[in-house]
LUMTI-919324 format. One record per residue (C-alpha): residue in one letter; x, y, z. Coordinates in Angstrom, 2 decimals, decimal comma. Layout:
<marmars>
mise A; x X; y Y; z Z
...
</marmars>
This chain:
<marmars>
mise M; x -0,02; y -0,01; z -0,01
mise L; x 1,34; y 3,43; z -0,96
mise E; x 1,40; y 5,94; z 1,88
mise R; x 2,54; y 9,56; z 2,02
mise V; x 4,54; y 9,87; z 5,20
mise K; x 6,29; y 12,87; z 6,84
mise G; x 9,23; y 11,85; z 8,98
mise I; x 12,76; y 12,40; z 10,24
mise I; x 15,53; y 10,02; z 9,19
mise I; x 17,05; y 8,71; z 12,37
mise K; x 19,38; y 6,01; z 10,87
mise T; x 20,95; y 5,20; z 7,53
mise Q; x 22,93; y 2,23; z 6,45
mise A; x 24,35; y 0,97; z 3,13
mise Y; x 22,59; y -1,94; z 1,49
mise G; x 24,76; y -3,50; z -1,23
mise E; x 26,76; y -1,06; z -3,36
mise T; x 24,00; y 1,34; z -4,44
mise H; x 21,09; y 1,11; z -2,04
mise K; x 20,32; y 2,39; z 1,49
mise I; x 18,17; y 1,20; z 4,26
mise I; x 16,82; y 4,16; z 6,19
mise T; x 14,97; y 4,23; z 9,46
mise I; x 12,33; y 6,95; z 9,70
mise F; x 10,50; y 8,28; z 12,75
mise S; x 7,23; y 9,51; z 11,26
mise Q; x 4,13; y 11,23; z 12,48
mise K; x 1,80; y 8,72; z 10,88
mise L; x 3,49; y 5,33; z 11,22
mise G; x 5,90; y 5,80; z 14,09
mise K; x 9,34; y 4,23; z 13,49
mise F; x 9,87; y 2,07; z 10,46
mise S; x 12,60; y 0,97; z 8,07
mise A; x 12,57; y 1,19; z 4,29
mise I; x 14,87; y 0,57; z 1,38
mise A; x 15,81; y 3,50; z -0,88
mise R; x 17,06; y 1,86; z -4,09
mise G; x 19,96; y 3,58; z -5,83
mise A; x 20,26; y 6,19; z -3,07
mise N; x 24,07; y 5,62; z -2,82
mise K; x 24,56; y 6,53; z -6,46
mise P; x 26,11; y 10,04; z -6,62
mise K; x 23,55; y 11,29; z -9,19
mise S; x 20,57; y 9,58; z -7,67
mise K; x 17,52; y 11,74; z -6,98
mise M; x 17,24; y 9,84; z -3,69
mise A; x 20,73; y 10,74; z -2,48
mise A; x 19,83; y 14,16; z -0,99
mise V; x 16,57; y 13,10; z 0,63
mise T; x 18,10; y 10,02; z 2,36
mise Q; x 20,81; y 11,80; z 4,34
mise P; x 20,82; y 11,64; z 8,18
mise Y; x 18,47; y 13,97; z 10,07
mise I; x 16,46; y 14,97; z 6,94
mise Y; x 12,84; y 15,81; z 7,61
mise A; x 10,96; y 14,99; z 4,45
mise D; x 7,66; y 14,04; z 2,89
mise F; x 8,11; y 10,47; z 1,62
mise L; x 6,02; y 8,29; z -0,68
mise V; x 6,37; y 4,85; z 0,76
mise Y; x 5,23; y 1,41; z -0,33
mise V; x 4,46; y 0,14; z 3,16
mise R; x 4,92; y -3,53; z 3,91
mise S; x 4,77; y -5,59; z 7,11
mise G; x 8,56; y -6,04; z 6,85
mise L; x 10,95; y -3,74; z 4,96
mise S; x 9,08; y -0,98; z 3,18
mise T; x 10,25; y 0,80; z -0,03
mise I; x 10,78; y 4,50; z -0,54
mise Q; x 9,36; y 5,51; z -3,91
mise Q; x 10,27; y 9,21; z -3,72
mise G; x 10,83; y 11,99; z -1,23
mise E; x 10,75; y 15,74; z -0,93
mise I; x 12,84; y 17,59; z 1,68
mise I; x 10,88; y 19,75; z 4,10
mise H; x 13,76; y 20,65; z 6,45
mise S; x 17,32; y 19,51; z 5,73
mise F; x 18,98; y 20,42; z 9,14
mise R; x 22,07; y 21,04; z 7,01
mise A; x 23,73; y 23,24; z 9,64
mise I; x 23,76; y 20,20; z 12,01
mise R; x 25,50; y 17,94; z 9,52
mise E; x 28,14; y 20,65; z 8,85
mise D; x 29,07; y 21,10; z 12,50
mise I; x 30,83; y 18,26; z 14,30
mise I; x 29,47; y 19,22; z 17,73
mise K; x 25,87; y 19,60; z 16,60
mise A; x 26,09; y 16,45; z 14,52
mise S; x 27,43; y 14,48; z 17,45
mise Y; x 24,54; y 15,50; z 19,70
mise A; x 22,07; y 14,82; z 16,90
mise A; x 23,56; y 11,33; z 16,37
mise Y; x 23,21; y 10,71; z 20,10
mise I; x 19,48; y 11,51; z 20,34
mise M; x 18,75; y 9,72; z 17,04
mise E; x 20,42; y 6,55; z 18,32
mise L; x 18,55; y 6,78; z 21,58
mise T; x 15,26; y 7,20; z 19,65
mise N; x 16,04; y 4,25; z 17,38
mise K; x 16,91; y 2,00; z 20,29
mise L; x 13,95; y 2,96; z 22,55
mise M; x 11,08; y 3,49; z 20,10
mise E; x 9,00; y 0,50; z 19,15
mise Q; x 8,44; y -0,33; z 15,46
mise K; x 5,38; y 1,18; z 13,84
mise S; x 4,00; y 2,61; z 17,07
mise P; x 3,03; y 6,27; z 16,30
mise H; x 3,69; y 8,79; z 19,05
mise L; x 2,99; y 12,36; z 17,91
mise F; x 4,14; y 13,95; z 21,18
mise L; x 7,59; y 12,36; z 20,99
mise F; x 7,87; y 13,14; z 17,27
mise N; x 7,17; y 16,79; z 18,02
mise Q; x 9,66; y 16,83; z 20,83
mise L; x 12,38; y 15,29; z 18,63
mise F; x 11,73; y 17,85; z 15,85
mise E; x 11,85; y 20,72; z 18,34
mise T; x 15,05; y 19,34; z 19,85
mise M; x 16,61; y 19,20; z 16,40
mise K; x 15,61; y 22,82; z 15,77
mise R; x 17,25; y 23,82; z 19,03
mise I; x 20,38; y 21,95; z 18,18
mise E; x 20,49; y 23,60; z 14,80
mise T; x 19,84; y 27,18; z 15,84
mise S; x 20,88; y 27,54; z 19,53
mise E; x 24,19; y 27,73; z 21,32
mise E; x 22,52; y 25,90; z 24,25
mise I; x 22,39; y 22,26; z 23,14
mise E; x 22,74; y 20,26; z 26,32
mise I; x 19,44; y 21,32; z 27,96
mise P; x 17,08; y 20,42; z 25,08
mise V; x 18,93; y 17,11; z 24,65
mise M; x 18,45; y 16,20; z 28,29
mise M; x 14,81; y 17,22; z 28,19
mise Y; x 14,23; y 14,94; z 25,19
mise E; x 16,13; y 12,08; z 26,84
mise L; x 13,90; y 12,14; z 29,88
mise K; x 10,79; y 12,08; z 27,74
mise L; x 12,15; y 9,10; z 25,91
mise Y; x 12,73; y 7,37; z 29,24
mise Q; x 9,14; y 8,04; z 30,13
mise Y; x 7,84; y 6,62; z 26,88
mise S; x 9,99; y 3,48; z 27,49
mise G; x 8,64; y 3,04; z 30,99
mise F; x 11,74; y 3,69; z 33,06
mise A; x 11,64; y 7,40; z 33,75
mise P; x 12,82; y 8,42; z 37,22
mise I; x 10,42; y 9,70; z 39,89
mise V; x 11,14; y 13,47; z 40,01
mise D; x 8,06; y 15,00; z 41,63
mise R; x 8,17; y 13,29; z 45,03
mise C; x 10,27; y 11,14; z 47,34
mise V; x 10,60; y 7,61; z 46,10
mise F; x 10,11; y 6,22; z 49,59
mise C; x 7,65; y 8,34; z 51,47
mise G; x 6,00; y 10,38; z 48,70
mise R; x 6,88; y 13,81; z 50,21
mise R; x 6,97; y 16,68; z 47,71
mise D; x 9,04; y 18,93; z 49,83
mise S; x 12,61; y 18,81; z 51,22
mise L; x 13,76; y 16,79; z 48,17
mise C; x 17,55; y 16,84; z 48,30
mise S; x 19,14; y 13,83; z 46,59
mise F; x 18,84; y 11,53; z 43,57
mise S; x 19,11; y 7,79; z 44,00
mise I; x 20,13; y 5,80; z 40,95
mise R; x 19,43; y 2,56; z 42,80
mise E; x 15,92; y 3,59; z 43,95
mise G; x 15,05; y 5,33; z 40,67
mise G; x 14,38; y 8,92; z 41,68
mise L; x 14,46; y 11,66; z 44,28
mise L; x 14,82; y 11,27; z 48,01
mise C; x 13,78; y 13,72; z 50,78
mise D; x 16,05; y 14,70; z 53,61
mise E; x 14,51; y 12,02; z 55,83
mise C; x 14,79; y 9,13; z 53,38
mise V; x 18,27; y 9,88; z 51,99
mise K; x 19,52; y 7,43; z 54,63
mise H; x 18,20; y 4,59; z 52,46
mise D; x 20,95; y 5,09; z 49,90
mise Q; x 24,45; y 6,03; z 50,97
mise Q; x 25,40; y 6,56; z 47,28
mise A; x 22,62; y 9,02; z 46,61
mise I; x 23,75; y 12,11; z 44,72
mise S; x 23,19; y 15,39; z 46,63
mise L; x 21,36; y 18,01; z 44,61
mise P; x 20,93; y 21,77; z 44,78
mise K; x 17,31; y 22,91; z 45,08
mise N; x 17,26; y 24,39; z 41,58
mise I; x 18,35; y 21,07; z 40,02
mise V; x 15,53; y 19,26; z 41,84
mise K; x 13,07; y 21,67; z 40,22
mise L; x 14,76; y 21,35; z 36,81
mise L; x 14,45; y 17,58; z 36,75
mise H; x 10,72; y 17,92; z 37,12
mise I; x 10,57; y 20,64; z 34,43
mise F; x 12,78; y 18,57; z 32,01
mise L; x 10,58; y 15,50; z 32,32
mise K; x 7,11; y 17,05; z 32,38
mise I; x 7,24; y 20,28; z 30,32
mise K; x 7,14; y 20,44; z 26,54
mise L; x 10,33; y 21,90; z 25,01
mise Q; x 8,23; y 24,35; z 23,04
mise R; x 7,22; y 26,07; z 26,32
mise I; x 10,86; y 26,66; z 27,35
mise R; x 12,67; y 29,69; z 26,00
mise N; x 15,80; y 30,20; z 27,96
mise I; x 17,14; y 28,30; z 30,98
mise S; x 20,40; y 29,44; z 32,35
mise I; x 22,31; y 26,69; z 34,22
mise Q; x 25,87; y 26,75; z 35,53
mise Q; x 28,15; y 24,35; z 33,70
mise S; x 28,87; y 22,49; z 36,95
mise N; x 25,08; y 21,81; z 37,32
mise K; x 24,83; y 20,68; z 33,70
mise N; x 27,64; y 18,24; z 34,38
mise L; x 25,76; y 16,99; z 37,43
mise L; x 22,60; y 16,47; z 35,48
mise R; x 24,56; y 14,69; z 32,75
mise Q; x 26,18; y 12,42; z 35,37
mise I; x 22,74; y 11,46; z 36,70
mise L; x 21,29; y 10,78; z 33,30
mise N; x 24,27; y 8,72; z 32,18
mise E; x 24,28; y 6,57; z 35,34
mise Y; x 20,52; y 6,24; z 35,29
mise Y; x 20,46; y 5,11; z 31,67
mise D; x 23,34; y 2,66; z 32,28
mise T; x 21,32; y 1,11; z 35,04
mise Y; x 17,88; y 0,99; z 33,43
mise G; x 18,22; y 1,69; z 29,72
mise G; x 19,32; y -1,78; z 28,55
mise Y; x 20,92; y -0,75; z 25,22
mise F; x 24,50; y 0,23; z 24,50
mise I; x 24,59; y 3,69; z 22,87
mise K; x 27,62; y 3,86; z 20,62
mise S; x 27,35; y 7,59; z 19,81
mise R; x 27,80; y 8,44; z 23,51
mise N; x 31,42; y 7,46; z 23,17
mise V; x 31,93; y 10,06; z 20,42
mise L; x 30,52; y 12,78; z 22,63
mise R; x 32,82; y 11,65; z 25,46
mise Q; x 35,81; y 11,84; z 23,15
mise L; x 34,78; y 15,41; z 22,34
mise D; x 34,49; y 16,04; z 26,09
mise L; x 30,86; y 16,90; z 25,69
mise L; x 29,16; y 14,09; z 27,56
mise Q; x 31,03; y 13,62; z 30,85
</marmars>
């Protein structure tokens, strides 16, 4: 069945000498994979529209297995991301996370919109870390392993939250911190930010100013949390570490 599908390319891989298999996160079908025949030929009309991070309108022959791209028209190329090694590294990271955590052909318009907004922020803003972390937490929530960030994991208190427990999966109050000697102590503003990052749409956030030390702390928490509950190895995270961007 032929379908017109708007989506973002989250993964590309060569298939033979001249073809590509691309994975698309779409509004209509969710995540799915399709072959783009001849897309690796330099003069192919499919070459431009099957690059990483392209947002395009695709005409797809949809099958239960591997679908086929018949044609595509670029809506937003995100060219500035591909031309900047820092931006491209962050984009690769969130695309790999999306590919690993999203189920096949399970549409999720909210996450699609959050991914698209995150890509726009990466493309146009100097502040990349915050939108990336916001999107990560929303992916965790979709996948069913988001941390508890609005109350104490043990007693349910919503005040006096002071630490994050990787082991217990969320925030601890000043009374319950005794349950985890390895809990990470948090400033009050970071406690509030964790809740904002998880619950608030990125479109509602204009500017958030965070000291680099606090960004590093949030990144430490997200990394350790994902390593404990995520379940999939994320290769692109190593690239960011080599660039000293993802501590």
